[in-house]
N, C-alpha and C positions, 0 to 999 in steps of 0.2 A: 445689583448692577451699579457700577461706579457712576454712570450717567444719571441715574435716578436721583442721586444726591444733589445734582445741580438743578433739577426740576425746571421751573419756568425760566430761570436765567439762561439755561442752555437753549430753550426754544426761542427766546428773544434774541440771543446772540446769533443763532442759526438764521432766523428770519431776517434780522437786520444785516447780517454779514453776507448773505448770499449775493446781493447786488454788488457789494464791494469786491468780492472775490472774482467777479466777472471781468475785472480790469485785466487780469492775467489771461492770456489766451490758452486754449486747450490744444494739446498736441494730439497725435493719433493714438497714444497709449502703447502698451506692449504690442510688439509685432512678432509674427512667426512666418517666415524667418525675418530677422532684422536685415536691413541693407544699409550701406554707407550713404548717409544723407549729405546733400550739397550744403556747403557752409556759407555764411554771410561774407561780405567783403568790406574792406576799408573800416575796420573796427578800431576803436581807440580805448585803451585802458583808462580808467578813472582812478583817482586817489581819494580814499576816504579821509575824513578829518583826522583819524588816528594814524594815517600813513599806509594803511593796508590797501591792496589793490582790489578794485571793483571792475566788473565787466562794463562794456559799452551798452547802455540801455536800448539803443537802436538795434544792436545786433543780438544781444542776449537779455531780453526783458524777463525771461522766465517763461515756462509753459507747464501747464498742469496735465496730469494723467486723467483723462475723462472718467476712468473707472474709480477714482478716489477723490471725489468731490462731494461735499455735503448735499448738493442739489441732486445728485444721482444715487445717493445711498438711501436705502429703505428706512434705516434708523441710524442713529449715531453709534449704536452697538456694532454696526457693520465695520467700523474702523478696526474692530478686533480681528476681522478676517483679512484685512489688507495691511495698512501701514503699522498697526500695533501688534501684528502677528510676527513672532520670531521667524526669521528666514525669508520674509516677504520680499525685501529688496533684492536678495540673491535670485529669487525666482523670476524677476522681471528685468534684471540688468542685461544689457546687450553684451554679446561676446567680445573679448579683447580684440579679435581680428577686425571687428567693425570699428570699435572705439579708437584703436591705434591709428587706423587710416583717417578717421575724422579728426583726431587730435593733431596730426600733422597738417591737415588742411586748415583747421581752426587756428593753429599757431601762425600760419601765413596770413590769415585774415586779420589777426591782431598785430601783425608785424613782429611777433616774438622771434628773436634770433638766438636765444640761449639754448642750452641743452634741454631737450624734452624730458630727459630723466630727472630734471629738477622741477618738474611741473606735475600737476594733476589735471586730467580732463574732467572737470567738475560739473555737477548739476547745480545750477544756481538755486532752483527750488529742489532740494534733495529728494531722492526717492522715498525716504522715510517721512516726508511731509507731503507726499502725493505729487511730486514733480514728474514730468514726462520723462521716460527713460531714454529716448533717443531723438527728441525734437531739437534741432540745432539752436532754436531760440532759448533752450534751457541748458546749453552746454558751452563751456568756455575753458580755455587753457589758463589755469590758475598757477601762478608761480609759487614755488616752495614745495617742500616734500609733504607727503601725507603720512601721518595725520598733521593737520595744520590748524591754526586758530579758528577757521571757519567750521571745521569739523566739530569742535566742542560746542559751538553755537547751534549747529544742526541737531546734535544729540540732546541738548537741553530743551530746545523747542519741541523735539519729538517726545521727550518725556512729559512735557507740559500738555501737549495735545492728547497724548494717550491717557494721561491722568484726568483729563477733562477740565483742566484749569485755564486753558487757552483754546479758543476756537481755531479750527483748522485753517479757515480762510485768513484769519488775522496773522497766523504764523507764516503762511505762504506769502502774503503781501509784504510782511515785515522783512523777511529774508531776501525777497526779490528786490526790494527797494534799496536796502543797504544792510548786508549781513553784519556789519560791524556795530550797528545800532539796533538790530532786530530784537534782542532781549529786552532792551529798555522800551522799545516801541509796543511790546505786547503786555507790559506790566501796568 
């Protein structure tokens, strides 16, 4: 088991990290069926130090999938059946008919007036890091085509969590705070 190699360090990280992960709210998790969720209002984009766009933390603080948090998992190996399992995100992603309607409403919330084809309705805490699939606190209209620079940060954090080199809650907190500095924050 890859986690066994981390031994007591993982237990300490898990124990100390659980309280810190609680700062991010939990969403409802995967739904059946999904429904269009009401969107926040009066949101303002922020600009990161490197010039990239960040969401408004009052509108989009991030939200966690309650089925993929260390405090609800029986063991760390359970990650292998959720976020570290190939095809997992596809199995919980809301249908396009739902996210398209939400994307239009969210764009209005943020005052986005450009073409929606030039945006991604993005999960702040990505599904591959245990983000909630359809909680409006975890979704925002991100400018730019997909894939974009945030996607590579998401992928790297996912690799690190699944390899056991970064605690799940640390990766979630870092990407929710500022995706542009998340990799540095977890190192």
